[in-house]
C-alpha positions in Angstrom: 19.8 -1.9 15.0 17.3 -1.7 12.1 19.8 -2.0 9.2 19.2 -4.9 6.9 16.7 -6.2 9.5 15.6 -9.8 9.2 11.8 -9.7 9.5 10.6 -11.6 12.5 8.2 -14.2 11.3 7.2 -16.8 13.9 5.6 -20.1 13.2 3.5 -22.2 15.6 5.8 -25.2 15.6 3.1 -27.4 16.9 0.9 -26.6 13.9 3.6 -27.0 11.3 4.3 -30.7 11.7 2.5 -32.6 8.9 1.1 -29.5 7.2 1.2 -28.6 3.6 3.2 -25.6 2.4 0.0 -23.6 2.0 -1.0 -24.4 5.6 2.4 -23.5 6.9 2.2 -20.1 5.2 -1.0 -19.5 7.1 0.9 -19.6 10.4 3.0 -16.5 9.9 2.4 -13.6 12.2 1.2 -10.4 10.6 1.9 -6.9 12.0 -0.3 -3.9 11.9 2.3 -1.2 12.1 1.0 1.8 10.1 0.0 4.1 13.0 0.9 4.9 16.6 -0.3 1.5 17.8 1.6 -1.5 16.6 0.7 -5.2 17.3 1.2 -8.6 15.7 -1.7 -10.9 15.0 -1.4 -14.7 14.9 -3.4 -17.0 12.6 -4.9 -19.1 15.4 -7.1 -16.2 16.5 -5.4 -14.7 19.5 -1.9 -13.6 20.7 -1.1 -16.1 23.5 1.8 -15.8 26.0 5.2 -16.1 24.2 3.5 -16.3 20.9 6.5 -14.8 19.0 9.3 -14.5 21.5 10.0 -16.0 24.9 9.2 -13.0 26.9 6.2 -11.4 28.4 5.3 -7.8 27.4 5.6 -8.2 23.7 3.3 -6.3 21.3 0.5 -3.8 21.7 3.0 -0.9 21.5 2.0 2.7 22.0 3.5 5.1 21.0 5.3 2.8 18.7 7.9 5.3 17.7 9.7 4.7 20.9 11.5 1.5 22.0 10.0 -1.0 24.5 6.5 0.4 24.7 5.0 -3.1 24.9 1.9 -3.6 27.1 0.7 -7.1 26.0 1.6 -10.0 28.2 -0.9 -12.7 27.1 -4.3 -13.1 25.6 -6.7 -16.0 25.6 -9.7 -16.9 23.4 -12.0 -19.8 24.2 -15.2 -21.1 22.7 -17.6 -23.2 24.8 -20.7 -25.2 24.0 -22.9 -27.8 25.7 -24.0 -31.3 25.0 -21.4 -31.9 22.3 -20.8 -35.2 20.6 -17.6 -35.5 18.6 -16.6 -37.7 15.6 -15.8 -40.7 17.9 -19.4 -40.5 19.4 -18.0 -39.3 22.7 -20.4 -36.9 24.4 -19.2 -33.9 26.4 -21.7 -32.1 28.7 -19.5 -29.0 28.3 -17.0 -28.7 25.4 -14.4 -25.9 25.5 -11.7 -25.3 22.9 -8.8 -23.0 23.7 -6.0 -20.9 22.3 -4.1 -19.0 24.9 -3.4 -17.6 27.3 -0.8 -20.4 27.5 -1.9 -23.2 25.3 -1.3 -23.2 21.5 -4.6 -24.4 20.3 -3.1 -27.6 18.7 -5.9 -29.9 17.7 -8.6 -27.3 18.4 -7.9 -24.3 16.2 -7.0 -24.9 12.5 -5.8 -21.8 10.6 -6.8 -21.9 7.0 -6.0 -18.4 5.7 -4.0 -15.5 7.1 -3.0 -12.4 5.2 -2.4 -8.6 5.4 -4.5 -6.5 3.0 -3.7 -2.8 2.4 -5.7 0.1 0.9 -2.4 1.2 -0.6 0.9 -0.6 -1.0 3.8 -0.7 1.5 5.9 2.5 1.4 9.5 1.9 0.5 11.6 3.9 3.0 15.4 3.8 2.6 18.2 5.5 4.4 21.5 5.3 2.6 20.2 2.5 0.4 19.1 0.3 3.3 15.5 -0.4 4.2 14.4 1.2 7.5 11.4 0.2 9.5 10.1 -0.7 12.9 7.9 -3.6 12.0 7.5 -4.9 8.5 4.4 -3.7 6.6 4.3 -6.8 4.4 1.1 -6.3 2.4 -0.1 -9.5 0.7 -2.9 -7.9 -1.2 -3.9 -4.3 -2.2 -7.6 -3.4 -2.2 -8.2 0.3 -2.9 -11.8 -0.1 -1.6 -10.8 -1.4 1.8 -12.7 0.5 4.5 -9.5 0.5 6.7 -6.0 1.3 5.6 -4.7 -2.1 6.7 -6.6 -5.3 7.6 -5.3 -8.6 8.9 -7.8 -11.3 7.6 -7.8 -14.7 9.2 -10.0 -17.7 8.6 -9.9 -20.5 11.2 -11.8 -23.8 11.6 -12.3 -25.1 15.1 -12.8 -28.7 16.5 -16.4 -28.0 17.3 -17.4 -27.1 13.7 -17.4 -23.3 14.1 -15.5 -21.4 11.5 -14.0 -18.0 12.6 -13.4 -15.1 10.2 -11.4 -12.4 12.0 -10.8 -9.0 10.4 -8.4 -6.7 12.4 -8.5 -3.2 11.0 -6.1 -0.3 11.4 -6.5 3.3 10.2 -4.0 6.0 9.2 -6.1 9.0 10.1 -4.0 10.5 12.8 -7.0 10.8 15.2 -7.8 7.1 14.7 -4.4 5.5 14.5 -4.1 4.4 18.2 -6.7 1.6 18.1 -7.4 -1.6 16.2 -10.9 -2.9 15.5 -11.4 -6.7 15.5 -14.6 -7.9 13.7 -15.4 -11.6 14.3 -17.9 -13.7 12.3 -18.6 -17.1 13.8 -20.4 -19.5 11.5 -21.6 -23.1 12.1 -20.0 -24.6 9.0 -19.4 -28.1 10.4 -15.8 -27.8 9.4 -13.7 -29.1 12.2 -10.1 -29.7 11.0 -7.4 -28.3 8.7 -8.8 -30.1 5.6 -11.7 -27.6 5.4 -14.1 -30.5 4.9 -17.5 -30.6 6.5 -17.3 -33.0 9.4 -20.5 -32.1 11.2 -23.1 -31.4 8.5 -26.2 -31.3 10.7 -25.0 -30.4 14.2 -26.7 -27.5 16.1 -24.4 -25.9 18.6 -26.1 -25.0 21.9 -25.3 -22.4 24.6 -22.2 -21.2 22.7 -20.0 -18.8 24.7 -17.2 -16.7 23.2 -14.7 -15.8 25.9 -11.7 -13.5 25.8 -8.9 -12.7 28.3 -6.4 -9.9 28.1 -3.4 -9.8 30.4 -2.1 -6.2 30.3 1.2 -5.1 31.8 2.1 -1.4 31.5 5.0 -1.0 30.5 8.0 -3.0 29.2 10.5 -0.1 29.4 10.0 0.4 33.1 10.0 -3.2 34.1 13.4 -3.1 35.8 13.1 0.5 37.0 10.0 -0.3 39.1 10.2 -4.0 39.6 10.6 -7.2 37.6 7.1 -8.4 38.6 5.5 -5.5 36.7 6.6 -7.4 33.6 3.8 -10.0 34.1 1.3 -7.4 35.3 1.3 -8.1 39.0 0.6 -4.4 39.7 -2.0 -4.0 36.9 -5.1 -2.1 37.9 -8.1 -3.2 35.9 -11.3 -1.2 35.7 -14.4 -1.1 33.4 -17.0 1.1 31.8 -20.4 0.3 30.5 -21.0 -2.7 32.9 -23.8 -1.0 34.8 -21.8 -1.4 38.0 -19.7 1.8 38.3 -18.8 5.0 36.6 -18.4 5.1 32.8 -15.8 7.9 32.8 -17.4 9.6 29.8 -17.6 6.5 27.6 -20.2 6.8 24.9 -23.5 5.0 25.3 -23.2 1.4 24.0 -19.5 1.0 24.9 -18.7 -1.7 27.4 -15.2 -2.7 28.2 -12.1 -2.9 30.3 -9.0 -0.9 30.8 -5.8 -1.2 32.8 -2.9 1.0 34.1 0.4 0.7 35.9 -0.8 0.5 39.5 1.0 0.6 42.9 3.8 -1.9 43.5 4.0 -2.2 47.3 7.5 -3.6 47.2 8.7 -0.3 45.5 9.1 2.4 48.2 11.6 4.9 46.7 8.8 7.1 45.5 5.2 6.8 44.3 5.4 4.6 41.2 2.1 5.6 39.5 3.1 6.6 35.9 6.4 4.8 36.2 8.8 7.8 36.9 12.3 6.9 35.8 14.6 8.3 38.5 17.4 5.7 38.2 18.0 4.2 34.7 18.2 0.5 35.2 19.9 -0.7 32.1 18.9 -4.3 32.5 18.1 -5.8 29.0 18.9 -2.4 27.5 15.3 -1.1 28.2 16.4 2.3 29.5 19.4 4.3 28.4 21.8 5.4 31.1 21.1 9.1 30.5 17.3 8.6 30.8 17.1 9.3 34.5 15.5 12.7 34.6 12.2 11.4 36.1 10.4 11.0 32.8 7.0 9.2 33.3 7.8 6.0 31.6 4.5 4.1 32.2 1.7 6.7 31.9 -0.2 4.8 29.3 -3.8 3.4 29.7 -4.7 0.4 27.6 -8.0 -1.3 27.1 -10.7 -2.9 24.9 -14.4 -2.7 24.5 -17.3 -4.5 22.7 -18.7 -2.3 20.0 -21.3 -4.8 18.8 -22.7 -8.2 19.6 -25.6 -9.7 17.6 -28.8 -10.4 19.6 -29.1 -13.8 17.9 -28.4 -15.6 14.6 -30.5 -13.8 12.1 -30.9 -10.7 14.3 -27.9 -8.4 13.6 -29.1 -5.7 16.1 -26.6 -4.9 18.8 -27.4 -6.5 22.2 -26.7 -4.0 24.9 -26.7 -6.8 27.5 -23.6 -8.3 26.0 -21.0 -9.2 27.2 -22.9 -11.5 29.6 -19.7 -11.9 31.6 -17.5 -8.9 32.5 -15.0 -9.8 35.1 -11.3 -10.1 36.1 -9.5 -13.4 36.5 -6.3 -14.2 38.3 -3.7 -14.3 35.5 -2.0 -17.3 37.1 -5.3 -19.1 38.0 -4.9 -22.8 37.6 -7.7 -22.9 34.9 -5.4 -20.7 32.7 -2.8 -23.4 32.1 -2.7 -26.9 30.6 -6.2 -26.5 29.1 -7.4 -29.8 27.7 -10.5 -30.1 25.3 -11.0 -33.7 26.5 -10.9 -33.1 30.2 -14.6 -33.1 31.3 -14.1 -31.9 34.9 -11.8 -29.0 33.8 -14.2 -27.9 30.9 -17.2 -27.9 33.3 -15.3 -25.5 35.6 -14.0 -23.4 32.7 -17.5 -22.9 31.3 -19.3 -22.4 34.5 -16.7 -20.5 36.6 -15.1 -18.4 33.9 -17.3 -18.1 30.8 -20.7 -17.8 32.6 -19.4 -15.9 35.6 -21.5 -12.8 34.8 -20.7 -9.2 35.8 -18.7 -9.2 39.0 -17.5 -6.3 41.2 -14.6 -4.4 39.5 -11.0 -5.4 40.4 -9.9 -1.7 40.7 -12.6 -1.1 43.4 -11.8 -4.2 45.3 -8.2 -2.8 45.5 -9.2 0.7 46.3 -12.8 0.8 47.6 -12.9 4.6 47.7 -12.5 4.7 43.9 -11.0 7.8 42.4 -9.4 9.0 45.6 -7.7 5.7 46.1 -6.6 5.5 42.4 -4.8 8.9 42.8 -3.4 8.1 46.3 -3.2 4.3 46.2 -2.6 2.2 49.3 -4.0 -1.2 48.2 -2.1 -4.1 46.5 -3.4 -4.7 43.0 -2.2 -8.3 43.1 -4.7 -9.1 45.9 -2.4 -11.9 47.1 -1.9 -13.6 43.7 1.4 -14.4 42.1 0.5 -12.9 38.7 -2.0 -10.1 39.0 -5.3 -9.9 37.2 -6.5 -10.1 33.6 -9.7 -8.6 32.1 -12.2 -11.2 30.8 -15.5 -11.1 29.0 -17.9 -13.8 27.8 -20.4 -13.1 25.0 -23.4 -15.4 24.6 -24.9 -17.9 25.1 -26.1 -18.5 21.5 -27.6 -21.4 19.8 -26.4 -21.8 16.2 -28.0 -24.2 13.7 -26.0 -25.3 10.7 -25.1 -22.3 8.5 -26.0 -19.7 11.1 -23.6 -16.9 12.2 -22.9 -14.5 15.0 -21.0 -11.2 14.6 -19.0 -9.6 17.4 -16.9 -6.5 17.1 -14.2 -5.4 19.6 -11.9 -2.4 19.7 -8.5 -2.4 21.5 -6.5 0.8 21.9 -4.0 2.7 24.0 -3.5 6.4 24.9 -1.6 8.7 27.2 0.5 11.7 27.5 2.7 12.9 24.7 6.5 12.4 25.2 7.2 16.0 26.0 4.5 16.2 28.7 5.7 12.9 30.2 9.2 14.2 30.4 8.5 17.7 31.8 6.0 16.5 34.4 8.2 13.7 35.5 11.2 16.0 35.8 9.2 18.4 38.0 8.1 15.5 40.1 11.7 14.3 40.6 13.0 17.8 41.4 10.3 18.0 44.1 11.7 14.8 45.7 8.5 13.0 45.1 6.0 15.5 46.4 2.6 13.9 45.5 0.7 17.1 46.4 2.8 19.3 44.2 0.8 21.0 41.4 2.8 20.8 38.2 2.0 23.2 35.4 2.2 22.1 31.8 1.2 23.9 28.6 1.5 22.0 25.3 1.0 25.2 23.3 -2.2 24.0 21.8 -5.1 22.5 23.8 -3.6 21.5 27.2 -2.8 24.0 29.9 -3.2 23.0 33.5 -1.6 22.6 36.9 -2.2 19.1 38.3 -0.4 16.7 40.6 1.7 14.0 39.0 -0.9 11.4 39.5 -3.7 13.6 38.2 -1.6 14.1 35.1 -1.3 10.4 34.7 -5.0 10.0 34.9 -5.6 12.4 32.0 -4.4 9.3 30.1 -7.6 7.6 31.1 -9.5 10.5 29.6 -7.5 10.1 26.4 -8.2 6.4 26.2 -12.0 6.9 26.7 -11.8 9.5 23.9 -10.0 6.9 21.8 -12.8 4.4 22.5 -15.5 7.0 21.7 -13.8 7.7 18.3 -13.6 4.0 17.5 -17.3 3.6 18.2 -18.1 6.6 16.1 -16.0 5.1 13.3 -17.8 1.8 13.6 -21.3 3.5 13.8 -20.4 5.3 10.5 -19.7 2.1 8.7 -16.0 2.8 8.8 -16.7 5.9 6.8 -14.3 8.3 8.6 -12.4 10.8 6.5 -9.5 9.1 4.8 -6.1 10.6 5.4 -4.1 11.3 2.2 -2.2 8.3 0.9 1.5 8.5 1.7 4.3 8.8 -0.8 5.0 5.5 -2.5 8.7 5.9 -1.5 10.8 8.1 0.7 14.6 7.9 0.1 17.1 9.6 2.4 20.8 9.8 1.4 23.6 11.2 3.5 26.0 13.5 1.7 29.1 15.5 2.5 27.4 18.9 2.8 23.8 17.9 3.4 21.1 15.1 3.6 19.2 14.7 0.4 15.6 13.5 0.3 13.4 12.3 -2.5 10.1 10.7 -2.9 7.4 9.6 -5.3 3.7 10.2 -5.2 0.8 8.6 -7.1 -0.3 10.9 -10.0 -3.9 10.0 -9.4 -3.7 11.3 -5.8 -1.9 14.6 -6.4 -5.1 16.6 -6.9 -6.2 15.6 -3.4 -3.3 17.1 -1.6 -2.0 20.7 -1.1 1.6 19.9 -0.5 4.1 18.1 1.7 5.7 18.7 5.1 9.1 17.4 6.2 10.1 16.9 9.8 13.5 16.2 11.3 14.9 15.1 14.7 18.5 15.2 15.8 20.5 12.8 18.0 17.7 10.2 18.5 14.6 9.2 16.7 12.6 9.5 19.9 13.6 13.2 20.4 11.6 16.3 19.3 10.8 16.6 15.6 10.8 20.0 14.0 9.1 21.0 10.7 12.0 21.9 8.3 10.1 22.3 5.1 6.6 23.1 3.6 6.6 22.2 -0.1 4.1 22.3 -2.9 2.3 19.2 -4.2 4.7 19.2 -7.2 7.8 18.8 -5.1 9.7 15.5 -5.2 13.0 16.4 -3.7 14.4 18.4 -0.8 18.0 19.2 0.1 18.5 19.5 3.8 21.6 21.7 3.8 22.9 24.9 5.4 20.7 26.8 3.0 17.7 25.6 4.9 16.2 28.6 6.8 15.7 26.5 10.0 19.3 25.3 9.8 20.8 22.3 8.2 22.1 19.1 9.6 25.0 19.1 12.0 28.2 17.1 11.3 28.8 14.3 13.8 25.2 13.7 15.0 22.3 11.5 13.8 19.3 12.8 11.9 15.9 11.2 11.5 13.1 12.2 9.1 9.5 11.7 8.0 7.4 13.3 5.3 3.6 13.8 5.3 1.3 14.6 2.4 -1.2 17.4 3.4 -4.8 16.9 2.4 -7.5 19.4 1.7 -9.5 20.7 4.7 -12.7 20.4 2.7 -12.2 16.6 2.5 -12.6 16.3 6.3 -16.3 16.2 7.1 -15.8 15.4 10.8 -17.2 11.9 10.7 -16.0 9.7 13.5 -15.3 12.6 15.9 -12.5 13.7 13.7 -11.4 17.2 14.5 -11.8 19.8 11.7 -8.9 20.7 9.4 -6.7 19.2 6.7 -5.6 15.7 7.4 -2.1 14.4 6.8 -0.7 11.1 5.7 0.4 9.1 8.7 3.9 9.9 9.8 4.6 6.3 10.8 4.4 5.3 7.1 7.5 7.2 6.2 9.3 7.4 9.5 13.0 6.6 9.3 14.4 4.4 12.1 18.0 4.5 11.0 20.1 7.7 11.1 21.4 9.8 8.3 24.7 11.5 9.0 26.8 14.1 7.2 29.7 12.3 5.7 33.3 13.4 5.9 34.4 16.2 3.6 36.3 15.0 0.5 40.0 14.2 0.9 42.5 16.9 0.0 45.1 14.5 -1.5 45.0 11.0 -3.0 47.6 9.9 -0.4 45.0 10.2 2.4 42.7 7.5 1.0 42.3 4.6 3.4 40.4 1.3 3.3 38.7 0.1 6.5 38.7 -2.6 7.8 41.7 -4.2 6.3 41.7 -7.1 6.4 38.0 -7.5 6.3 37.1 -10.7 8.3 33.5 -11.8 7.9 33.4 -13.4 11.4 34.5 -10.2 12.9 32.4 -7.8 10.9 30.2 -6.6 13.8 31.6 -3.1 14.4 28.7 -0.7 13.7 31.2 1.9 12.8 31.7 0.1 9.5 28.0 -0.6 8.9 28.5 -4.3 9.3 29.0 -6.1 6.0 30.8 -3.3 4.1 34.3 -2.1 3.1 34.7 1.6 3.6 36.9 4.0 1.6 37.7 7.2 3.5 39.1 10.5 2.4 38.2 9.9 -1.3 37.6 12.8 -3.7 34.1 14.2 -3.8 33.7 12.8 -7.3 35.5 9.6 -7.9 35.4 6.2 -9.7 36.5 3.2 -7.8 37.3 0.1 -9.8 37.8 -3.1 -7.7 39.9 -6.0 -9.2 41.0 -9.4 -8.0 44.7 -9.9 -7.6 44.6 -11.6 -11.1 43.2 -8.4 -12.6 39.6 -9.3 -13.1 37.2 -6.4 -12.6 34.6 -7.4 -10.0 32.8 -4.1 -9.3 32.8 -0.4 -10.1 31.6 2.3 -7.6 30.6 5.7 -9.0 31.0 8.1 -6.1 29.4 11.5 -6.7 27.8 12.8 -3.5 30.6 15.3 -2.7 31.7 13.5 0.5 34.9 11.8 1.4 33.2 8.5 2.2 32.4 5.6 -0.2 31.5 2.0 0.5 31.4 -1.4 -1.1 28.9 -4.1 0.0 31.2 -6.9 -1.1 29.0 -7.9 -4.0 30.3 -8.3 -7.5 28.8 -6.5 -10.5 26.9 -9.8 -11.1 25.4 -9.5 -7.6 27.3 -12.4 -6.1 29.2 -12.3 -2.9 32.9 -12.1 -3.4 35.2 -14.9 -2.2 38.2 -14.7 0.1 41.3 -13.1 -1.5 43.4 -10.1 -2.1 41.7 -7.2 -3.9 43.0 -4.1 -5.6 41.1 -0.8 -5.7 42.0 1.9 -8.2 40.5 5.2 -7.2 40.3 8.0 -9.9 39.6 11.6 -9.1 37.1 12.5 -11.8 37.8 16.2 -11.5 41.7 16.0 -11.8 42.3 12.6 -13.3 44.6 11.7 -10.5 44.7 8.0 -9.5 45.6 6.0 -6.4 45.9 2.3 -5.8 45.0 0.5 -2.6 45.3 -3.2 -1.8 43.2 -5.0 0.8 42.3 -8.5 2.0 38.9 -10.1 2.3 38.4 -13.2 4.5 35.0 -14.8 4.0 
């Protein structure tokens, strides 16, 4: 699935027409994928519906190690102002420019610059010579002084003359890797198109409102288990903290935001669906494997966002605790969320007055369940409240007046949290065994900090506590000036090679960083990459290789099954001063930076005689080379000696490639490239295999049809 992956790079087609090559480059999506939370970021300033693929629930994945953890359905970002006169001298009492939740921003948002900056370079992770990754960490620039470990930087002009600088920051500290911080600076530059020229040199913008919507739908994997409509968030429960209306659930002072969870779907009656228990593995779209039907809680995550800072006014950078002015929830399929037009006066009046300036309204979650916590744990209401699409969180910050050259800074955090995989599995299994007893107290002990007996839904709502803890850590990070303890940098490369009697690991580490670590830890999972990982080695800081063989005290790899690995550099406990609510102890480099997503497998033992050597497939037909058993675009040589030389000739006797096989296994492969790195043409080929230990030779003829 991940072998030789073509990186998904999406372009806004509507922006591309007529643009220069430099402007087209600015349209590429950038992924933040170095921690447990993965998401893509578009150059126009928000991640609208169907921004990269034609499906809802794409992006905002936590925990990203597992498949189909997407919780993002659509986002919208609008800017409104009053009494605006454009270049054609047309006056608009209310002017609103839009990108998302459904419109592209064409003619309103003009991306100028879009890049991914890293504190350290991308880690090269290979399994059997192929790159392996979940999302591509394509760093455009390296800045060792970057306060975050990765940052997506975007600069965007808008049709009203405001220029946006958006910095989206991700951190590899394991206690801070499940949120992203978005820092916006809005400046009245007068630049109002893609040319980056000043169009409005002396225009003051009045009553400017910045307005965001987030349509969350928890969670893609359980969409067809619980109900298709969950995929567009019809059952999303949306609550808040810091709005002065209801409980704050332990959120730190100064945090004000929204969060959502997988709420009741009235049409689903087999059992209580809070937490998304998987009793029957619906395999639609391949989201759930057939064997995954033990009851695992598949949608226990809570996801949300909060304002960390909003300037009081231009020139006054103090945080305004009264912002956002608007904190509300909006019907995701409301008519004002489609076909937005920056020239439709009547629509813009309604958008500005009814959405952006709505103020702080009663919370959606309490309109669904007026009893609050009791209703959340034992739901009876319908989260859709009669709508076709459920509800989105929305906030409006402002209004501000910005004279030419003046700026406003707004900082927002978005994160996700929940149960760990083992807890979600064990609790869900117990719930299923009980036949769906919602009063059953289920004990769980994680062996560290968690030991309790709670009902299934009470366990699910511990995810809310985890999300609030995440938000509190993000605020502490921001308050520190992004000065939280840095996790050690990862190895610069991590190479995993399958062999006949073991799996062989090697890595590089920057010399300048070695004094800051105490060693390395290596972890391995068997069968699936989303299964339990076990520490298989603790090594000194000088180590650069490890052989995972039967000599390993914890046991070596097992023939016939898949193995997955990651390596972490272990820092010094003294380097962790606890800033940003970081728990004490030595930090480790982030596991996601070296995680393998493709399996390593023990190869066949070496052949006992030269007569056993076979070439597969024969003939090789390019149009039919989809059998994963043959790794796609490769010729396989089976039952070869453990040390062998394979010379491949054309039928005319021209040597096209030599393969030096020395890993002790009976498997060798050829990628159909010549020694000049060109793809071979159709024809008959001859392989001469020499046993380097005995001198014996064998000849095999095979056909390639390209």
